[in-house]
C-alpha atoms as one frame of an Amber mdcrd trajectory, in Angstrom:
protein
 -54.680 166.437 112.214 -52.326 168.916 110.569 -54.330 172.043 111.545 -53.851
 171.069 115.205 -50.209 170.010 114.842 -49.103 172.968 112.706 -48.753 175.465
 115.603 -46.320 173.111 117.390 -44.573 171.716 114.306 -41.266 173.427 115.158
 -40.978 171.753 118.547 -42.124 168.398 117.164 -39.564 168.570 114.363 -36.878
 169.645 116.821 -37.771 166.778 119.134 -37.540 164.312 116.235 -34.124 165.667
 115.247 -32.879 165.428 118.825 -34.156 161.832 119.059 -32.449 160.914 115.773
 -29.130 162.341 117.006 -29.527 160.489 120.332 -30.313 157.221 118.571 -27.415
 157.591 116.141 -25.082 158.260 119.089 -25.929 154.741 120.198 -24.563 153.474
 116.885 -21.208 155.140 117.599 -20.695 152.881 120.619 -19.943 149.759 118.504
 -17.314 151.740 116.596 -15.652 152.685 119.898 -15.760 149.012 120.917 -14.051
 148.079 117.650 -11.275 150.574 118.404 -10.889 149.240 121.959 -10.721 145.586
 120.866  -8.420 146.071 117.883  -6.320 148.738 119.639  -5.787 148.889 123.433
  -6.990 145.316 124.102  -4.917 143.772 121.303  -1.928 145.889 122.319  -2.498
 145.263 126.068  -2.769 149.016 126.783  -4.795 149.569 130.050  -4.722 153.361
 129.586  -6.363 153.059 126.171  -9.042 150.772 127.642  -9.859 153.327 130.339
 -10.017 156.071 127.721 -12.399 153.982 125.618 -14.532 153.306 128.695 -14.709
 157.060 129.407 -15.803 157.750 125.822 -18.512 155.075 126.126 -19.712 156.625
 129.391 -19.894 160.082 127.834 -21.781 158.746 124.804 -24.309 156.998 127.053
 -24.784 160.130 129.151 -25.241 162.300 126.035 -27.779 159.841 124.612 -29.818
 159.860 127.830 -29.668 163.659 128.034 -30.884 164.066 124.440 -33.798 161.672
 124.956 -34.755 163.642 128.073 -34.625 166.856 126.020 -36.902 165.277 123.401
 -39.469 164.468 126.069 -39.353 168.022 127.421 -39.799 169.453 123.926 -43.013
 167.516 123.206 -44.761 167.300 126.608 -46.260 170.793 126.836 -47.173 171.356
 123.148 -48.827 167.951 122.815 -50.905 168.542 125.933 -51.960 171.764 124.198
 -52.876 169.884 121.016 -55.058 167.490 123.005 -56.713 170.367 124.882 -57.355
 172.227 121.625 -58.944 169.187 119.987 -61.092 168.530 123.044 -62.225 172.170
 123.164 -63.113 172.092 119.458 -65.045 168.855 119.923 -67.009 170.286 122.841
 -67.700 173.531 120.960 -68.820 171.561 117.909 -71.143 169.372 119.992 -72.909
 172.494 121.243 -73.531 173.597 117.654 -74.802 170.277 116.310 -78.560 169.954
 115.806 -80.729 168.205 118.354 -81.408 165.469 115.786 -77.714 164.516 115.932
 -77.813 164.120 119.723 -81.013 162.093 119.428 -79.140 159.554 117.277 -75.817
 159.364 119.128 -75.303 157.631 122.462 -73.694 159.949 125.007 -71.098 157.315
 125.922 -69.829 157.248 122.340 -69.334 161.015 122.432 -67.652 160.840 125.841
 -65.189 158.174 124.692 -64.276 160.265 121.659 -63.555 163.274 123.851 -61.491
 161.355 126.414 -59.982 157.973 125.469 -59.610 158.687 121.758 -57.894 162.037
 122.296 -55.544 160.464 124.822 -54.552 157.912 122.160 -53.879 160.723 119.703
 -51.661 162.557 122.183 -49.725 159.354 122.868 -49.310 158.794 119.122 -47.888
 162.273 118.595 -45.598 161.901 121.599 -44.168 158.463 120.851 -45.039 156.434
 117.706 -44.995 159.387 115.303 -41.497 160.369 116.422 -40.051 156.903 116.832
 -41.332 155.513 113.554 -39.168 158.224 111.971 -36.326 157.841 114.474 -36.219
 154.049 114.242 -36.427 154.071 110.455 -33.502 156.519 110.330 -31.571 154.492
 112.898 -32.086 151.249 110.957 -31.011 152.942 107.721 -27.862 154.431 109.291
 -27.161 151.150 111.088 -27.272 149.123 107.876 -24.960 151.614 106.169 -22.491
 151.064 109.034 -22.949 147.275 108.835 -22.361 147.179 105.092 -19.340 149.416
 105.537 -17.830 147.066 108.126 -18.463 143.798 106.266 -20.870 143.819 103.338
 -21.370 140.068 103.161 -22.590 139.876 106.761 -24.656 143.020 106.170 -26.515
 141.310 103.348 -27.292 138.385 105.667 -28.917 140.776 108.143 -30.895 142.503
 105.359 -32.473 139.237 104.208 -35.472 139.454 106.660 -36.568 142.886 105.367
 -39.035 141.629 102.734 -40.849 139.067 104.953 -41.020 141.639 107.787 -42.641
 144.234 105.501 -45.250 141.697 104.362 -45.960 140.639 107.967 -46.375 144.251
 109.073 -48.788 144.976 106.194 -50.961 141.969 107.088 -50.824 142.829 110.786
 -51.870 146.447 110.255 -54.889 145.460 108.139 -56.128 142.983 110.761 -55.316
 145.158 113.743 -57.258 148.100 112.287 -60.487 146.069 112.447 -60.161 144.960
 116.081 -58.847 148.356 117.200 -61.955 150.103 115.837 -64.186 147.413 117.332
 -62.585 147.841 120.750 -62.959 151.630 120.708 -66.630 151.382 119.726 -67.199
 148.861 122.511 -65.565 151.240 125.005 -68.122 153.839 123.910 -70.991 151.378
 124.427 -69.659 150.445 127.861 -69.337 154.120 128.797 -72.964 154.653 127.795
 -74.139 151.816 130.058 -72.124 153.158 133.007 -73.452 156.689 132.517 -77.060
 155.542 132.203 -76.717 153.316 135.263 -75.342 156.158 137.360 -77.954 158.677
 136.215 -80.743 156.101 136.529 -79.623 154.643 139.853 -82.966 155.496 141.493
 -84.867 153.509 138.868 -82.465 150.578 139.141 -82.782 150.476 142.915 -86.495
 151.239 142.900 -87.293 148.288 140.654 -84.572 146.014 141.991 -82.914 145.778
 138.586 -79.316 145.874 139.783 -78.774 142.241 138.854 -80.023 142.627 135.272
 -77.989 145.815 134.840 -74.916 144.059 136.201 -75.456 141.206 133.739 -75.807
 143.664 130.857 -72.625 145.427 131.948 -70.817 142.111 132.321 -71.894 141.065
 128.836 -70.463 144.227 127.283 -67.337 143.892 129.421 -66.842 140.329 128.197
 -67.215 141.483 124.597 -64.602 144.171 125.170 -62.352 141.688 126.967 -62.570
 139.304 124.027 -61.723 142.072 121.579 -58.778 143.242 123.692 -57.512 139.649
 123.873 -57.775 139.492 120.096 -55.635 142.618 119.900 -53.156 141.063 122.322
 -52.926 137.858 120.252 -52.255 139.836 117.076 -49.647 141.980 118.812 -48.013
 138.943 120.428 -47.839 137.167 117.085 -46.286 140.071 115.196 -43.862 140.792
 118.037 -42.763 137.150 118.176 -42.124 137.060 114.428 -40.416 140.465 114.352
 -38.169 139.338 117.216 -37.452 135.809 115.955 -36.659 136.471 112.289 -33.956
 139.107 112.928 -32.522 136.964 115.726 -32.091 134.104 113.249 -30.344 136.486
 110.875 -28.039 137.710 113.672 -27.260 134.083 114.589 -26.391 133.285 110.981
 -24.202 136.398 110.754 -22.453 135.409 114.025 -21.604 131.935 112.680 -20.318
 133.311 109.373 -18.398 136.095 111.131 -16.756 133.641 113.532 -15.635 131.484
 110.603 -14.179 134.571 108.878 -12.290 135.584 112.044 -10.926 132.030 112.353
  -9.814 132.148 108.728  -8.146 135.523 109.304 -10.402 137.365 106.859 -11.995
 139.519 109.588 -10.641 141.164 112.725 -12.117 140.356 116.110 -12.815 144.047
 116.689 -14.762 144.294 113.450 -16.870 141.270 114.414 -17.537 142.765 117.877
 -18.486 146.103 116.312 -20.672 144.367 113.713 -22.552 142.322 116.292 -22.845
 145.287 118.663 -24.352 147.368 115.850 -26.737 144.527 114.977 -27.789 144.233
 118.627 -28.225 148.036 118.831 -30.721 147.726 115.976 -32.773 145.098 117.824
 -34.977 147.622 119.664 -35.736 149.740 116.571 -36.733 146.566 114.722 -38.514
 144.841 117.628 -40.564 147.972 118.379 -42.083 148.099 114.897 -45.079 145.941
 115.877 -45.728 147.944 119.035 -45.425 151.266 117.192 -47.672 150.094 114.353
 -50.297 148.950 116.876 -50.289 152.329 118.627 -50.377 154.109 115.271 -53.337
 152.049 114.105 -55.247 152.736 117.313 -54.510 156.424 116.816 -55.731 156.194
 113.216 -59.062 154.673 114.262 -59.324 157.219 117.089 -58.794 159.974 114.529
 -61.547 158.506 112.351 -63.902 158.436 115.325 -63.013 162.009 116.293 -63.644
 163.382 112.815 -66.860 161.385 112.437 -68.263 163.832 114.961 -66.331 166.886
 113.751 -67.510 166.313 110.163 -71.182 166.289 111.175 -72.933 169.380 109.835
 -73.661 172.094 112.372 -76.977 173.870 112.665 -77.360 176.159 109.646 -77.675
 179.833 110.471 -80.154 180.307 107.627 -81.355 177.312 105.606 -80.948 177.571
 101.849 -83.815 179.258 100.075 -85.057 181.097 103.172 -85.353 184.835 103.092
 -86.312 186.738 106.158 -87.287 190.268 106.905 -89.934 192.295 108.664 -93.275
 192.677 106.949 -94.959 196.008 107.012 -98.569 194.954 107.598-100.114 195.731
 110.917-101.072 192.112 111.711 -97.519 190.835 111.499 -96.711 191.165 115.191
 -96.513 188.372 117.732 -95.677 184.748 117.007 -96.931 183.339 113.705 -96.777
 179.887 112.066 -97.382 179.976 108.316 -97.765 176.666 106.473 -95.347 174.978
 108.887 -94.520 171.333 108.214 -91.951 169.133 109.893 -90.536 165.665 109.343
 -87.651 164.253 111.394 -84.469 163.962 109.290 -84.092 160.222 109.911 -87.781
 159.388 109.300 -88.586 156.949 106.452 -89.281 158.665 103.145 -92.868 157.356
 103.048 -93.672 158.321 106.661 -96.286 160.988 107.282 -94.900 164.301 108.579
 -95.198 164.971 112.303 -96.649 168.395 111.525 -98.469 169.279 108.310 -99.614
 172.749 107.294 -99.678 174.492 110.678-101.201 177.968 110.469-101.462 179.752
 113.801-101.010 183.274 115.131-100.309 184.289 118.735-100.978 188.017 119.020
 -98.510 190.357 120.764 -98.881 190.023 124.515-101.251 187.069 124.143-100.874
 183.685 125.845-101.881 180.769 123.647-102.411 177.335 125.165-101.541 174.378
 122.924-103.641 171.292 123.626-103.596 167.884 121.970-103.502 164.177 122.593
-100.347 162.206 123.309 -98.117 162.127 120.232 -99.965 164.921 118.473 -96.735
 166.939 118.004 -97.083 169.627 120.689 -93.503 169.352 121.967 -92.173 169.202
 118.405 -94.061 172.374 117.479 -92.683 174.269 120.479 -89.145 173.059 119.681
 -89.386 174.713 116.256 -89.688 178.212 117.740 -86.139 178.377 119.195 -84.940
 176.344 116.157 -84.018 173.237 118.080 -85.238 171.587 114.876 -85.378 173.129
 111.407 -88.658 173.400 109.529 -89.324 171.089 106.625 -91.602 173.681 105.024
 -93.282 176.982 105.821 -91.966 179.645 108.152 -92.271 181.014 111.680 -92.098
 184.744 112.348 -91.542 186.804 115.479 -93.044 190.255 115.110 -92.993 189.653
 111.365 -89.344 188.567 111.117 -88.583 185.078 109.862 -86.700 183.175 112.562
 -84.716 181.286 109.906 -83.082 184.567 108.881 -82.131 185.513 112.452 -78.753
 184.756 114.020 -79.355 182.000 116.534 -77.868 184.064 119.340 -80.414 186.831
 118.784 -83.297 184.377 118.344 -82.562 182.702 121.652 -82.342 186.059 123.388
 -85.884 186.817 122.179 -87.323 183.363 122.921 -87.055 181.637 126.273 -88.092
 178.032 126.867 -88.976 175.698 129.714 -89.376 172.000 129.051 -91.514 169.408
 130.798 -88.395 167.484 131.818 -86.303 170.066 133.697 -82.556 169.731 133.208
 -80.234 171.190 135.817 -76.450 171.220 135.804 -73.789 170.529 138.425 -73.704
 174.145 139.566 -75.368 176.383 142.119 -79.076 177.195 142.100 -78.309 180.749
 141.039 -76.027 179.684 138.201 -78.670 177.297 136.884 -81.357 179.973 136.884
 -79.122 182.685 135.425 -78.369 180.517 132.404 -81.616 182.030 131.132 -80.189
 185.578 131.155 -76.470 186.150 131.155 -75.524 189.092 133.351 -78.864 189.281
 135.166 -78.752 190.955 138.586 -79.449 189.414 141.967 -82.707 191.356 142.022
 -83.803 189.774 138.735 -82.824 186.370 140.083 -84.986 186.893 143.143 -87.922
 188.072 141.015 -87.692 184.974 138.802 -87.611 182.690 141.850 -90.676 184.482
 143.205 -92.569 184.025 139.929 -91.735 180.305 139.983 -92.715 180.051 143.664
 -89.234 178.719 144.406 -89.133 180.010 147.971 -87.580 176.707 149.039 -84.258
 178.129 147.804 -84.024 180.325 150.903 -84.080 177.260 153.139 -81.219 175.552
 151.304 -77.865 175.482 153.172 -76.328 178.293 151.098 -79.419 179.790 149.523
 -79.032 180.462 145.805 -75.365 179.503 146.135 -76.207 175.892 147.058 -74.811
 173.298 144.663 -77.634 171.158 143.287 -75.494 168.209 142.150 -75.542 166.285
 138.891 -78.876 166.569 137.057 -80.223 168.374 140.125 -81.183 165.014 141.630
 -80.696 166.363 145.139 -83.972 168.278 144.573 -87.491 166.984 144.106 -89.145
 166.897 140.699 -91.342 169.886 141.554 -88.373 171.888 142.818 -86.401 171.190
 139.648 -89.369 172.197 137.523 -89.766 175.475 139.381 -86.082 176.298 138.896
 -86.424 175.512 135.190 -89.404 177.866 135.039 -87.429 180.559 136.859 -84.652
 180.122 134.295 -87.165 180.707 131.508 -88.574 183.938 132.939 -85.471 185.521
 134.532 -84.583 187.461 131.377 -88.139 188.803 130.893 -88.204 187.501 127.312
 -90.470 188.939 124.625 -91.505 185.413 123.644 -91.949 182.515 126.028 -92.434
 178.842 125.141 -93.485 176.567 127.993 -93.856 172.802 127.488 -96.223 171.733
 130.272 -94.033 173.450 132.884 -96.253 172.733 135.887 -96.832 168.985 135.540
 -94.819 168.049 138.674 -96.401 170.628 140.991 -99.096 170.007 143.574-102.393
 171.850 143.065-101.667 174.532 145.698 -98.211 175.399 144.364 -99.554 175.266
 140.821-102.217 177.837 141.704 -99.594 180.181 143.184 -97.300 179.776 140.171
-100.182 180.374 137.769-101.151 183.576 139.560 -97.579 184.877 139.387 -97.226
 183.769 135.767-100.456 185.487 134.800 -99.070 188.807 136.022 -95.739 188.202
 134.338 -97.270 187.136 131.014 -99.199 190.395 130.583 -96.353 191.851 128.499
 -95.068 188.581 126.993 -96.174 186.631 123.927 -96.390 183.050 125.139 -97.104
 179.590 123.764 -97.886 177.122 126.559 -98.355 173.375 126.118-101.139 172.402
 128.496-102.642 169.110 129.609-104.772 170.293 132.518-107.645 172.786 132.567
-105.870 174.761 135.317-102.941 175.414 132.968-105.299 176.205 130.087-106.890
 178.911 132.237-103.598 180.831 132.036-104.218 181.391 128.339-106.232 183.990
 126.467-106.964 181.484 123.695-106.471 177.771 123.051-105.254 175.938 119.929
-106.144 172.274 119.488-103.467 170.240 117.692-104.757 167.047 116.101-103.350
 164.864 113.346-100.420 167.206 112.805-102.719 170.194 112.133-104.400 172.964
 114.076-107.943 171.622 114.305-109.528 174.504 116.206-108.696 177.824 117.871
-110.798 179.673 120.415-111.300 180.343 124.077-111.521 177.498 126.534-115.296
 177.863 126.869-115.851 178.135 123.110-113.944 174.942 122.394-115.681 173.085
 125.204-119.014 173.886 123.518-118.036 173.375 119.887-115.291 170.719 119.736
-115.866 167.167 120.941-112.178 166.185 120.910-111.234 169.169 123.033-114.081
 168.513 125.451-112.951 164.884 125.746-109.340 165.918 126.432-110.403 168.431
 129.059-112.749 165.984 130.751-109.776 163.682 131.222-107.821 166.635 132.559
-110.619 167.430 135.026-110.495 163.850 136.236-106.779 164.103 136.783-107.162
 167.351 138.666-109.808 165.835 140.962-107.694 162.713 141.528-104.741 164.808
 142.683-101.150 165.005 141.569-100.033 161.875 143.403-102.617 159.526 141.937
-102.026 157.069 139.115-104.049 159.261 136.746-101.950 162.266 137.724 -98.893
 160.587 136.238-100.422 160.698 132.726
């Protein structure tokens, strides 16, 4: 954590020094008591007693003031440390490959960015400082005790070895349950998030009881783990409290005997016991501070598990890009493209194997294939949502692997079958496709997507759509996602079945507007229905991870049985209508 703490190290160090001075002031109080007992009290001097009382009052006030100053010194910088770590985590998450997000539950990431960072801030604010402060206080306190009466001081030092052993055992056990609890919080967060986002499914299928049982099961697991933590903490606290108390009791008995024998003054015994009692909190708090420190340690591990994940490479090793000089290099081209998911078994067949395909400049190519044939995966390779396993993809002859991602994603715009909207206005969601686009360009994109419904919304394009855009229908969300893809008038457009949720009349209007817009755009469109295929100049059939055939719609209908079979199913769906069971395919 040092890179985050370094900018505020001066204030943290100052706060620790202030806390040490404040704590050591507390150790002066027993010395003042010794002076009062052996001096004014023994000599029956009321004025001296009042003077001693005033000194004690001033010491207490100074101690409180210094502890307040320590808190002021650390509050603002530590909030900044937490904010900086959270910002870095969020920034890093945006740069991690899609494959990472496919593997990680969102609740685990949320808990790392919220609960875990809160634990780290609390550690920096309290345990980190007070482990140092209390250790210094105990050391100074024992020096004072040994200076007052070394024999009694040795009695109080006797518990040190067993306490160190107990703390070592406690920390090892507590680390396990602390990590388990934090992981279970992440799992519970995932369930809550999925239940909220999927509330329509839960209600629609009457699954609230089963979801509640699943949530209760995870809650009970977390409860059991937290109780395990509590038992460990209670045990260590009881032992840390009891063992020193026994030592103080033994020292009190021995000290009383020495006072009775005349070998020790009453004031010295009072000062000795007062110092020993002043050290109770620094000693008793060890278990609590170690527990917080261990939770912070596991939180740090969880935080850096994500931060250590490799970001998307700008240019994979061994890839060399550049623009070729031949005249047929324009447009979008796949050359020997192969892809296997990073977490796939070593003996598994690749999702895509030896894809060779060229989409000419200004041409619209429809991509057709059966379910699971790899169409969505192939389209995801163009904006480098996944990295190729082999081969290369070029845009106007330039290898996309050699392009900065920012430039690549300015050239290529995408619209997915499942439209994702954010908790923002309609306009803000659409303009994510072209930063700085004008209101005129926004209106044109909405027109292309046949999103005229926006005008009837309460605040037009300024209407907030809510989380995931669930306040809109599926067709409305899909049209806004399409508008987002075309608002920047990209040179290359990748559409993954963007019209699947539209009724036949709206689809026809969108297709007509898209056809005009696509005249100057090189486009790859995943299609399942003949009406979408008709947007394209040519069609590519993807089968078995390879391009099985390329041609016009009519050519493939005549020459390719698989394509004809796929399109006959699509015709049936079109005749059945978008609301039929077949239309949900």
